[in-house]
C-alpha positions in Angstrom: -14.1 12.8 -9.3 -13.9 12.2 -5.5 -10.5 10.8 -4.3 -9.9 8.9 -1.1 -6.2 9.7 -1.2 -4.0 12.8 -1.2 -1.1 11.2 -3.2 -0.9 12.5 -6.7 0.4 9.1 -7.9 -2.6 7.3 -6.5 -5.0 9.9 -7.9 -3.4 9.5 -11.3 -3.9 5.8 -11.2 -7.5 6.1 -10.1 -8.3 8.7 -12.8 -6.8 6.4 -15.5 -9.0 3.5 -14.3 -12.2 5.5 -14.0 -11.7 7.0 -17.5 -10.2 4.0 -19.2 -7.0 5.8 -20.1 -3.9 3.8 -20.8 -1.5 6.5 -21.8 -0.9 10.0 -20.7 -3.4 12.2 -19.0 -3.7 15.7 -20.6 -2.0 18.3 -18.4 0.1 15.8 -16.5 3.6 14.4 -16.9 4.8 11.4 -14.9 8.1 9.7 -14.7 9.5 6.8 -12.6 12.9 5.7 -11.6 14.3 3.1 -9.3 17.4 2.3 -7.3 17.6 -1.5 -6.9 14.6 -3.6 -6.1 13.4 -1.7 -3.0 13.4 2.0 -4.0 11.0 3.5 -6.5 10.7 7.3 -7.1 7.7 8.6 -9.1 7.3 12.2 -10.1 3.9 13.5 -11.1 3.9 17.1 -12.6 0.5 18.8 -12.9 1.2 21.4 -15.7 -2.0 23.3 -16.2 -5.7 23.7 -15.4 -6.6 20.5 -17.2 -4.3 18.5 -15.0 -5.5 20.3 -11.9 -9.1 19.4 -12.8 -8.2 15.8 -13.5 -6.4 15.1 -10.2 -8.0 17.8 -8.0 -4.7 19.1 -7.0 -2.9 22.4 -7.8 -0.1 22.8 -10.4 3.2 21.5 -9.2 5.5 18.5 -8.9 4.5 15.7 -6.5 7.2 13.2 -5.7 6.4 9.8 -4.2 9.4 7.8 -2.8 8.4 4.2 -2.1 11.0 2.3 -0.1 10.1 -1.4 0.4 11.3 -3.4 3.4 12.8 -0.4 5.2 12.2 -1.9 8.7 14.4 -4.9 7.8 16.9 -3.1 5.6 20.6 -3.4 6.2 22.9 -0.3 6.6 23.8 -0.2 2.9 20.1 -0.2 1.9 19.3 2.5 4.4 22.2 4.6 3.2 21.0 4.2 -0.4 17.5 5.3 0.6 19.0 8.3 2.4 21.1 9.3 -0.6 18.0 9.2 -2.9 15.9 11.2 -0.4 18.7 13.8 -0.1 19.0 14.1 -3.9 15.2 14.6 -4.3 15.0 17.2 -1.4 18.1 19.0 -2.6 16.6 19.3 -6.1 13.4 20.8 -4.7 15.1 23.1 -2.3 17.5 24.4 -4.9 14.6 25.3 -7.2 12.9 27.4 -4.4 15.9 28.7 -2.3 15.7 32.2 -3.8 12.0 32.5 -3.9 9.3 33.4 -1.4 7.6 30.0 -1.7 7.5 27.4 1.1 8.3 23.8 0.7 6.1 21.1 2.3 7.7 17.7 3.0 5.2 15.1 4.2 6.0 11.6 5.6 3.2 9.1 5.5 3.3 6.1 7.7 2.1 4.9 11.1 2.9 8.3 12.5 2.3 10.9 9.8 4.0 14.2 10.3 5.0 17.2 8.2 7.8 19.7 8.2 7.6 23.1 6.5 10.7 24.5 5.1 10.6 28.3 4.8 12.2 30.1 1.8 15.2 31.2 4.0 16.3 27.6 4.4 19.9 27.1 3.5 20.8 24.3 1.2 23.3 21.9 2.7 25.3 19.6 0.4 26.6 16.4 1.8 
């Protein structure tokens, strides 16, 4: 299947629609949580070769954090978004801090950019 997106979440939705799947996709786990009405966090875990083939992405956990109305958010809403982002990044970093693997953090938006965290990154708790 050819995908026009790099997001695992969108690829999963496209795969379900193309294959008329309503439930789980073999080789893939997905979970969703929210914090209020404006913050939605979705985790897609590709567990094996079957999941890799379905979504065309390597094994791993892909996290999408969707924050609605961020441009017009008040201080409290921005703080809540920052706390959620900190929690997700801290979880990822703590899993890789003693390994030789890199962590790639991508921000999508009008000005897409990326930051690569090397394995010697120190975990900072706030």
